[in-house]
C-alpha positions as CSV (number, residue, x, y, z in Angstrom):
1,M,-58.6,-32.3,-13.3
2,K,-57.6,-35.9,-12.7
3,S,-57.7,-37.2,-9.1
4,A,-55.0,-39.7,-8.1
5,P,-56.1,-43.4,-7.8
6,L,-55.8,-45.1,-4.5
7,A,-52.5,-46.9,-3.6
8,T,-52.3,-50.6,-4.3
9,N,-52.0,-51.3,-0.6
10,E,-54.2,-48.5,0.6
11,K,-55.5,-50.3,3.7
12,L,-51.9,-51.1,4.8
13,R,-50.8,-47.5,3.9
14,I,-53.6,-46.0,6.1
15,K,-52.8,-48.4,8.9
16,T,-49.1,-47.4,8.7
17,L,-50.1,-43.7,9.0
18,E,-52.4,-44.4,11.9
19,R,-49.6,-46.3,13.7
20,Y,-47.7,-43.0,14.2
21,E,-50.7,-41.4,16.0
22,V,-49.7,-38.0,14.6
23,L,-52.8,-36.7,12.8
24,D,-54.3,-33.6,14.3
25,T,-51.5,-33.1,16.8
26,E,-49.9,-29.8,17.7
27,A,-47.0,-28.4,15.7
28,E,-43.5,-29.6,16.7
29,Q,-40.3,-27.8,16.3
30,C,-38.4,-30.7,14.8
31,F,-40.8,-30.9,11.9
32,D,-41.0,-27.1,11.5
33,D,-37.2,-27.0,11.2
34,I,-37.3,-29.5,8.3
35,T,-40.0,-27.6,6.3
36,K,-38.1,-24.3,6.8
37,L,-35.0,-25.9,5.5
38,A,-36.8,-27.5,2.5
39,S,-38.3,-24.1,1.6
40,V,-34.8,-22.5,1.7
41,I,-33.1,-25.3,-0.3
42,C,-35.8,-25.5,-3.0
43,N,-36.2,-21.7,-3.1
44,T,-40.0,-21.9,-2.7
45,P,-42.3,-19.7,-0.5
46,I,-44.3,-22.8,0.6
47,S,-43.1,-26.1,2.1
48,L,-45.2,-28.7,3.9
49,V,-45.1,-32.0,5.7
50,S,-48.3,-33.4,4.3
51,L,-49.9,-36.6,5.6
52,V,-52.5,-38.2,3.3
53,D,-55.3,-40.1,5.1
54,S,-58.4,-41.7,3.6
55,N,-60.1,-38.4,2.6
56,R,-57.8,-35.5,3.1
57,Q,-54.2,-34.3,3.3
58,W,-53.3,-32.8,6.7
59,F,-50.3,-30.6,7.3
60,K,-48.1,-31.6,10.3
61,S,-45.9,-28.7,9.5
62,K,-46.2,-25.8,7.1
63,V,-44.3,-22.7,5.8
64,G,-46.1,-20.0,3.8
65,L,-49.6,-21.5,4.0
66,D,-52.5,-20.8,6.4
67,A,-54.6,-23.8,5.6
68,D,-54.4,-26.9,7.9
69,E,-55.7,-29.4,5.4
70,T,-57.3,-29.9,2.0
71,S,-59.4,-32.5,0.3
72,R,-57.4,-35.6,-0.8
73,E,-59.3,-35.4,-4.2
74,I,-57.5,-32.1,-5.1
75,A,-54.2,-32.8,-3.4
76,F,-51.0,-32.9,-5.5
77,C,-49.6,-35.1,-2.7
78,S,-52.1,-37.8,-3.5
79,H,-50.2,-38.3,-6.8
80,A,-46.8,-37.9,-5.1
81,I,-47.3,-40.8,-2.7
82,L,-47.7,-43.2,-5.7
83,E,-44.2,-42.3,-7.0
84,E,-40.9,-43.9,-6.0
85,H,-38.9,-40.7,-6.2
86,V,-39.6,-36.9,-6.1
87,F,-42.8,-36.1,-7.9
88,E,-42.2,-32.8,-9.8
89,I,-44.5,-30.5,-11.7
90,E,-42.7,-27.5,-13.3
91,D,-45.8,-25.6,-14.4
92,A,-49.2,-27.0,-13.3
93,R,-51.0,-24.9,-15.9
94,N,-49.5,-27.1,-18.6
95,D,-50.4,-30.4,-17.0
96,E,-53.7,-32.0,-17.9
97,R,-54.0,-33.5,-14.4
98,F,-53.8,-30.1,-12.6
99,F,-54.5,-27.1,-15.0
100,D,-58.1,-26.7,-13.7
101,N,-57.4,-27.8,-10.1
102,P,-58.8,-25.3,-7.5
103,L,-55.4,-25.1,-5.9
104,V,-54.0,-23.9,-9.3
105,T,-56.9,-21.6,-10.4
106,D,-57.5,-20.2,-6.9
107,G,-56.0,-20.3,-3.4
108,P,-52.2,-20.6,-3.5
109,K,-52.2,-20.6,-7.3
110,I,-49.8,-23.4,-7.5
111,R,-47.5,-23.4,-10.5
112,F,-44.5,-25.5,-9.2
113,Y,-44.8,-28.5,-7.0
114,A,-42.1,-31.0,-5.9
115,G,-43.0,-33.8,-3.4
116,A,-40.7,-36.4,-1.9
117,P,-42.7,-39.4,-0.6
118,L,-42.5,-40.1,3.2
119,R,-41.8,-43.8,3.2
120,A,-42.2,-45.7,6.4
121,P,-39.8,-48.6,7.2
122,N,-42.4,-51.0,5.7
123,G,-42.2,-49.2,2.3
124,E,-45.6,-47.5,2.5
125,A,-45.8,-43.8,1.6
126,I,-47.9,-41.9,4.3
127,G,-47.5,-38.5,2.8
128,T,-44.9,-36.1,1.4
129,L,-42.4,-33.4,2.2
130,C,-43.2,-30.9,-0.6
131,A,-42.0,-27.6,-1.9
132,I,-44.6,-25.3,-3.7
133,S,-44.3,-22.0,-5.6
134,D,-46.6,-19.7,-7.5
135,E,-43.9,-19.4,-10.1
136,P,-42.8,-22.1,-12.6
137,Q,-39.4,-23.6,-11.8
138,K,-37.3,-26.8,-11.9
139,L,-35.2,-28.4,-9.2
140,T,-31.6,-29.1,-9.7
141,N,-30.3,-32.6,-9.0
142,E,-28.8,-31.4,-5.7
143,Q,-32.1,-29.8,-4.6
144,R,-34.0,-33.0,-5.5
145,L,-31.5,-35.1,-3.5
146,A,-31.7,-32.7,-0.5
147,L,-35.6,-32.9,-0.6
148,Q,-35.4,-36.7,-0.6
149,T,-32.9,-36.7,2.3
150,L,-35.1,-34.3,4.3
151,A,-38.1,-36.6,3.7
152,K,-36.1,-39.4,5.3
153,Q,-35.5,-37.2,8.3
154,V,-39.3,-36.6,8.6
155,I,-39.8,-40.4,8.9
156,A,-36.8,-40.6,11.3
157,Q,-38.5,-38.1,13.5
158,L,-41.9,-39.9,13.4
159,E,-40.1,-43.2,14.3
160,L,-38.3,-41.5,17.2
161,R,-41.6,-39.9,18.3
162,L,-43.2,-43.4,18.2
163,K,-40.4,-45.0,20.1
164,V,-40.5,-42.3,22.8
165,K,-44.2,-42.9,23.2
166,Q,-43.8,-46.7,23.4
167,L,-41.0,-46.2,26.0
168,K,-43.3,-44.0,28.1
169,E,-46.0,-46.6,27.9
170,S,-43.5,-49.3,28.8
171,N,-42.3,-47.3,31.8
172,R,-45.9,-46.6,32.9
173,A,-46.6,-50.3,32.7
174,K,-43.5,-51.1,34.7
175,D,-44.4,-48.5,37.3
176,E,-47.9,-50.0,37.7
177,F,-46.4,-53.4,38.0
178,L,-43.9,-52.3,40.7
179,S,-46.6,-50.5,42.5
180,T,-48.7,-53.7,42.6
181,I,-45.7,-55.7,43.7
182,S,-44.9,-53.2,46.4
183,H,-48.5,-53.4,47.7
184,E,-48.8,-57.2,47.4
185,L,-45.5,-57.8,49.2
186,R,-45.5,-55.1,51.9
187,T,-49.2,-55.6,52.9
188,P,-48.7,-59.1,54.3
189,L,-45.3,-58.1,55.8
190,N,-47.1,-55.4,57.7
191,A,-49.1,-58.0,59.6
192,I,-46.0,-60.3,60.2
193,T,-43.7,-57.6,61.5
194,G,-46.4,-55.7,63.3
195,F,-47.7,-58.7,65.2
196,S,-44.1,-59.7,66.1
197,E,-43.6,-56.3,67.7
198,I,-47.0,-56.6,69.5
199,L,-46.1,-60.0,70.9
200,K,-42.7,-59.0,72.0
201,S,-44.0,-56.0,73.9
202,S,-47.0,-57.7,75.5
203,V,-47.1,-58.6,79.2
204,E,-48.3,-62.2,78.4
205,I,-45.1,-63.1,76.6
206,K,-43.2,-63.3,79.8
207,A,-45.2,-66.4,80.7
208,L,-44.2,-68.3,77.6
209,P,-41.5,-70.9,77.6
210,E,-38.0,-69.8,76.4
211,E,-38.4,-71.9,73.3
212,Q,-41.5,-70.0,72.2
213,H,-39.6,-66.7,72.9
214,E,-37.1,-67.9,70.3
215,Y,-39.9,-68.7,67.8
216,I,-41.1,-65.1,68.0
217,E,-37.5,-63.8,67.7
218,N,-37.0,-66.0,64.6
219,I,-40.3,-64.8,63.1
220,E,-39.3,-61.1,63.6
221,F,-35.8,-61.7,62.3
222,S,-37.0,-63.5,59.2
223,S,-39.7,-60.9,58.4
224,H,-37.1,-58.1,58.7
225,Q,-34.7,-60.0,56.4
226,L,-37.5,-60.4,53.8
227,L,-38.5,-56.8,54.2
228,E,-34.8,-55.8,53.6
229,I,-34.8,-57.8,50.4
230,V,-38.1,-56.3,49.2
231,N,-37.0,-52.8,50.1
232,S,-33.6,-53.2,48.3
233,V,-35.4,-54.2,45.0
234,L,-38.0,-51.4,45.3
235,D,-35.5,-48.8,46.4
236,L,-33.4,-49.4,43.4
237,E,-36.4,-49.2,41.1
238,K,-37.5,-46.0,42.9
239,I,-34.1,-44.4,42.2
240,D,-34.2,-45.5,38.6
241,A,-37.7,-44.0,38.2
242,G,-36.6,-40.7,39.7
243,K,-39.1,-41.1,42.5
244,M,-36.7,-41.2,45.4
245,E,-36.9,-37.9,47.4
246,L,-34.4,-36.4,49.7
247,K,-35.6,-35.2,53.1
248,P,-32.8,-33.1,54.6
249,Q,-32.8,-32.2,58.3
250,P,-30.3,-30.8,60.8
251,V,-28.1,-33.7,61.9
252,S,-25.2,-34.1,64.3
253,L,-22.9,-36.1,62.0
254,D,-20.6,-36.8,65.0
255,R,-23.4,-38.5,66.9
256,L,-24.8,-40.2,63.8
257,F,-21.4,-41.8,62.9
258,Q,-20.9,-43.0,66.5
259,S,-24.4,-44.5,66.5
260,I,-23.7,-46.3,63.2
261,M,-20.3,-47.6,64.4
262,S,-21.9,-48.9,67.5
263,M,-24.5,-50.8,65.5
264,M,-22.0,-52.1,62.9
265,G,-19.5,-53.0,65.7
266,S,-21.9,-55.7,66.9
267,K,-22.0,-57.2,63.4
268,A,-18.2,-57.1,63.2
269,Q,-17.8,-58.9,66.5
270,Q,-20.0,-61.7,65.3
271,G,-17.6,-62.2,62.4
272,K,-14.5,-61.7,64.7
273,I,-13.5,-58.8,62.6
274,E,-11.6,-55.7,64.0
275,L,-13.6,-52.6,63.2
276,N,-11.6,-49.3,63.5
277,C,-13.0,-45.8,63.0
278,D,-11.6,-42.3,62.8
279,I,-14.1,-39.5,63.1
280,D,-12.8,-36.0,62.3
281,S,-13.0,-33.7,65.3
282,A,-14.4,-31.0,63.0
283,F,-17.8,-32.7,63.2
284,A,-18.1,-32.1,67.0
285,K,-20.9,-29.8,68.2
286,R,-21.9,-28.9,64.6
287,F,-25.1,-29.7,62.6
288,F,-25.4,-30.4,58.9
289,D,-28.4,-30.3,56.6
290,V,-28.5,-33.9,55.2
291,D,-31.0,-36.7,54.6
292,K,-30.2,-38.8,57.8
293,T,-32.0,-41.9,56.6
294,K,-30.3,-42.1,53.2
295,L,-26.9,-41.2,54.5
296,T,-27.2,-43.9,57.1
297,Q,-28.3,-46.4,54.4
298,I,-25.2,-45.6,52.3
299,I,-22.8,-46.0,55.2
300,V,-24.4,-49.2,56.5
301,N,-24.4,-50.7,53.0
302,I,-20.7,-50.0,52.4
303,I,-19.5,-51.0,55.9
304,G,-21.8,-54.1,55.8
305,N,-20.3,-55.2,52.5
306,A,-16.8,-54.7,53.9
307,I,-17.5,-56.8,56.9
308,K,-19.3,-59.5,54.8
309,F,-16.2,-60.0,52.5
310,T,-13.5,-59.7,55.2
311,P,-12.0,-62.9,56.6
312,L,-11.8,-63.7,60.4
313,K,-9.3,-61.6,62.5
314,K,-8.8,-59.1,59.7
315,Q,-9.6,-55.4,59.8
316,V,-12.1,-52.9,58.4
317,N,-10.9,-49.3,58.8
318,I,-13.4,-46.4,58.4
319,R,-12.6,-42.7,58.2
320,F,-15.1,-39.8,58.3
321,Y,-13.7,-36.3,57.6
322,L,-14.5,-32.8,56.3
323,N,-12.7,-31.1,53.5
324,K,-13.8,-28.0,51.7
325,D,-17.5,-28.3,52.6
326,K,-17.6,-31.9,51.6
327,L,-18.1,-35.0,53.8
328,H,-15.7,-37.7,52.9
329,I,-16.2,-41.4,53.9
330,E,-13.5,-44.0,53.4
331,V,-14.1,-47.7,54.1
332,A,-11.0,-49.9,53.6
333,D,-11.1,-53.6,54.3
334,Q,-8.6,-56.4,54.3
335,G,-11.0,-58.7,52.4
336,I,-10.7,-61.0,49.4
337,G,-10.5,-58.1,47.0
338,I,-12.2,-57.7,43.6
339,S,-10.7,-58.5,40.2
340,K,-10.4,-55.8,37.5
341,T,-13.0,-57.6,35.4
342,D,-15.5,-57.8,38.3
343,Q,-14.9,-54.1,39.2
344,T,-16.5,-53.1,36.0
345,L,-19.7,-55.1,37.0
346,L,-19.9,-53.9,40.6
347,F,-22.6,-51.4,40.1
348,D,-24.7,-53.6,37.7
349,K,-27.9,-54.5,39.5
350,F,-28.1,-57.7,37.6
351,K,-24.7,-59.0,38.6
352,Q,-23.3,-60.4,41.9
353,V,-19.5,-60.5,41.4
354,G,-16.9,-62.8,42.8
355,M,-16.7,-66.5,43.4
356,Q,-18.0,-66.2,46.9
357,R,-21.8,-65.7,46.9
358,K,-23.1,-64.2,50.1
359,E,-26.6,-63.7,51.6
360,G,-28.6,-60.8,50.4
361,T,-29.6,-59.4,47.0
362,G,-26.2,-57.9,46.1
363,L,-27.9,-54.6,45.4
364,G,-26.3,-52.6,48.3
365,L,-23.6,-51.0,46.1
366,C,-26.1,-50.2,43.3
367,I,-28.4,-48.5,45.8
368,S,-25.6,-46.7,47.5
369,K,-24.3,-45.4,44.2
370,G,-27.9,-44.2,43.3
371,L,-28.3,-42.5,46.6
372,V,-24.8,-40.8,46.5
373,E,-25.6,-39.4,43.0
374,L,-29.0,-38.3,44.2
375,M,-27.2,-36.3,46.9
376,N,-24.9,-34.8,44.2
377,G,-21.9,-36.8,45.5
378,K,-19.4,-39.2,44.1
379,I,-18.5,-42.8,44.9
380,Q,-15.2,-44.5,43.8
381,L,-13.8,-48.0,44.4
382,S,-10.3,-49.4,44.1
383,S,-9.4,-53.0,44.9
384,T,-6.6,-55.6,44.7
385,L,-7.3,-59.3,44.7
386,G,-6.2,-60.9,48.0
387,K,-5.4,-57.5,49.7
388,G,-8.7,-55.7,50.1
389,T,-11.0,-52.9,48.8
390,L,-11.3,-49.2,49.4
391,V,-14.6,-47.4,48.9
392,S,-14.4,-43.6,48.9
393,I,-17.5,-41.3,49.0
394,S,-17.6,-37.5,48.9
395,L,-20.9,-35.6,49.5
396,P,-21.5,-31.9,49.6
397,V,-22.8,-30.8,53.0
398,D,-24.1,-27.5,54.3
399,E,-23.7,-26.6,58.0
400,C,-26.9,-25.4,59.7
401,E,-28.3,-24.4,63.0
402,Q,-29.1,-27.0,65.6
403,C,-32.8,-28.0,65.7
404,N,-34.0,-29.2,69.0
405,E,-36.2,-32.3,68.7
406,P,-39.5,-32.1,70.6
407,E,-39.8,-34.2,73.7
408,P,-41.6,-37.5,73.0
409,I,-45.2,-37.5,74.3
410,E,-46.2,-40.4,76.6
411,A,-48.7,-42.9,75.2
412,K,-51.2,-41.9,77.9
413,S,-51.6,-38.6,76.1
414,F,-53.6,-40.4,73.4
415,E,-56.2,-41.8,75.8
416,K,-58.8,-39.2,74.9
417,L,-58.2,-39.2,71.1
418,H,-60.8,-40.7,68.8
419,I,-58.9,-42.1,65.8
420,C,-60.7,-43.1,62.6
421,V,-59.2,-46.0,60.7
422,V,-60.3,-47.1,57.2
423,E,-58.7,-50.4,56.4
424,D,-60.1,-53.3,54.4
425,N,-57.5,-56.0,55.1
426,P,-58.7,-58.1,58.1
427,L,-55.1,-58.9,59.4
428,N,-54.1,-55.2,59.2
429,Q,-57.4,-54.3,61.0
430,M,-56.4,-56.6,63.9
431,L,-52.8,-55.2,63.9
432,I,-53.8,-51.5,64.1
433,K,-56.4,-52.4,66.7
434,A,-53.8,-54.0,68.9
435,M,-51.4,-51.1,68.5
436,L,-54.0,-48.5,69.3
437,Q,-55.1,-50.5,72.3
438,Q,-51.5,-50.5,73.6
439,L,-51.5,-46.7,73.0
440,G,-54.7,-46.3,74.9
441,G,-56.5,-44.4,72.2
442,Q,-60.2,-44.7,71.2
443,Y,-60.7,-45.8,67.7
444,T,-63.3,-46.8,65.1
445,I,-62.3,-49.1,62.2
446,F,-64.2,-49.0,58.9
447,E,-63.8,-51.6,56.2
448,T,-64.6,-49.2,53.4
449,A,-64.7,-45.5,52.9
450,E,-68.4,-45.7,52.0
451,A,-69.1,-47.1,55.5
452,L,-67.3,-44.1,57.0
453,F,-69.5,-41.6,55.2
454,E,-72.6,-43.4,56.5
455,M,-71.7,-41.9,59.9
456,P,-74.2,-39.2,61.0
457,S,-71.2,-37.0,62.1
458,L,-67.5,-37.0,61.4
459,N,-66.7,-34.4,64.0
460,T,-66.2,-37.0,66.7
461,F,-62.9,-38.0,65.1
462,D,-59.5,-36.3,65.9
463,I,-57.6,-37.8,63.0
464,F,-58.3,-40.0,59.9
465,L,-56.0,-42.9,58.9
466,L,-57.0,-43.8,55.4
467,D,-55.7,-46.9,53.6
468,I,-55.2,-46.0,49.9
469,N,-55.9,-49.2,48.1
470,L,-59.5,-49.7,49.2
471,P,-62.4,-51.6,47.5
472,G,-64.8,-49.1,46.0
473,M,-63.9,-45.6,47.0
474,S,-60.1,-45.2,47.3
475,G,-58.3,-43.5,50.0
476,V,-57.6,-40.5,47.7
477,Q,-61.2,-40.2,46.8
478,A,-62.2,-40.4,50.5
479,L,-59.7,-37.5,51.1
480,E,-61.4,-35.4,48.5
481,K,-64.8,-36.1,50.0
482,L,-63.6,-35.2,53.5
483,K,-62.3,-31.9,52.1
484,T,-65.6,-31.3,50.4
485,L,-67.4,-31.9,53.7
486,Q,-65.0,-29.3,55.3
487,C,-63.5,-31.8,57.7
488,K,-60.5,-30.0,59.2
489,Q,-59.0,-32.9,61.1
490,P,-55.6,-34.2,59.9
491,K,-55.7,-36.9,57.2
492,V,-53.0,-39.5,56.9
493,A,-52.4,-41.9,54.0
494,V,-51.6,-45.5,54.8
495,T,-50.0,-47.3,51.9
496,A,-47.9,-50.3,51.0
497,D,-47.0,-48.7,47.6
498,I,-43.7,-46.8,48.2
499,F,-43.9,-45.5,44.6
500,Q,-46.9,-43.3,45.6
501,E,-45.3,-41.9,48.7
502,K,-44.2,-38.6,47.2
503,E,-47.5,-37.9,45.4
504,L,-49.5,-38.8,48.5
505,G,-47.3,-36.6,50.7
506,S,-48.4,-33.6,48.6
507,L,-52.1,-34.5,49.2
508,F,-52.3,-35.7,52.8
509,D,-51.0,-34.2,56.0
510,S,-48.7,-37.2,56.4
511,V,-48.0,-40.7,55.0
512,I,-47.4,-44.0,56.8
513,T,-45.9,-46.7,54.7
514,K,-46.5,-50.4,55.4
515,P,-45.1,-52.3,57.1
516,Y,-45.2,-49.8,60.0
517,K,-44.3,-50.0,63.7
518,K,-46.1,-48.7,66.7
519,S,-43.5,-45.9,66.9
520,D,-44.6,-44.8,63.4
521,L,-48.1,-44.3,64.7
522,I,-46.8,-42.4,67.7
523,D,-44.7,-40.1,65.6
524,V,-47.7,-39.2,63.4
525,L,-50.0,-38.7,66.3
526,N,-47.4,-36.5,68.1
527,E,-46.9,-34.4,64.9
528,L,-50.5,-33.9,63.8
529,V,-52.8,-34.1,66.9
530,S,-52.7,-32.0,70.0
531,P,-53.0,-34.6,72.8
532,S,-55.9,-34.1,75.2
533,P,-55.0,-33.6,78.8
534,S,-55.3,-36.8,80.9
């Protein structure tokens, strides 16, 4: 028996094989299909995808053989990887290299072997696609060509497998980056928007000069503008990542549309634009199961765009109607219109079309399209330069029973609650302290989860508000420990990372996303804690 010598570029060959990260992995249908086809084409009982590493040949796929690997020293494939074309042995008993090979004298009793090298794009052979029989035979030219072609398909599948893995890693890195950006941007915004709200609702503000009132108004306005931009970018990425979740609820569409029109009417008046609306009477006194927040976001985005690009004293006409269990929304403006070329770019998140650049990110249409498709709807746009634009949206809607919302509970109901807060950011500690003081609740603030668990008893708390991104023990780890300690009180995640919202919602009793308002705290307390009688 003569063992095959090592390849000239053995180190590079091994490195090329290891790059695919395929050794000792589970069987995969795409490779099994190729070996089955090779077995049929070559008319052999055995066919293998054999990968040759430093000391063995390992079978990624196999037909007609039980073994998973053999020593490289006795492997026919060790010889085949040194060849440019198909390496063929018609009868191993008559070949001085193999006549006394254990695979010939024993085991599968190989007589016929044909192996096509698996050449990576850099030219290195990492293994073979081989056909084996216990009877002597010879391949035809057509069979030999087919085996070589199938060997190229094995490499194509390995390359595809590698690219999919790299794409997943890239997406994971992107998700981690966006989570970090979400946290780093929304955490300081939480303090800015929160303190603005606290200042506006404080008694002392009435004593301030009017000019300082305007300062506070400007701070609040600017913070909300910045938050809107941040949310636009993050919402779009959340949709692309498939992490945007629908939260349907019974909604009176008639009242919702009127509320939106009232809000958008003020914006239209500022621009001296006539805003007309026709709401189908079929909506009256009926409730539909929809995601109220996302539907509102779609409508506000589309109407906002129409107002933004409509000149003074022109019209924006809106129509809401039902047709065959579908909600139809039409927004027609008498604006500047969009050219045919620009219409093809409208839903591109990296383009802002037209000569007139307006304030904002230009992501409203992209987000609206993503939300409409998330709700299994369709959005269409037609436009004529100088005449205006029509945006048409259709969404499937299901009618449902009315759901009476619970009466809001007065803040004084929280007076006897003891609220546990774990928050490491000093500004956010001050903010939630100020909010809870206005609500009248008792509270204890811990800078770390470790400090919380130094308490002799946790039973004094009625609810836990846990920041997720804590130094040391994270909010999720703190949740697990609270569960281990059999703490039955509600546990709420507080996070600036909107990409974690869905996952956290499955772990905690509720989730508060930063930046939050005092009303968000009230909603959570009303939902999860039975207020103590005053």
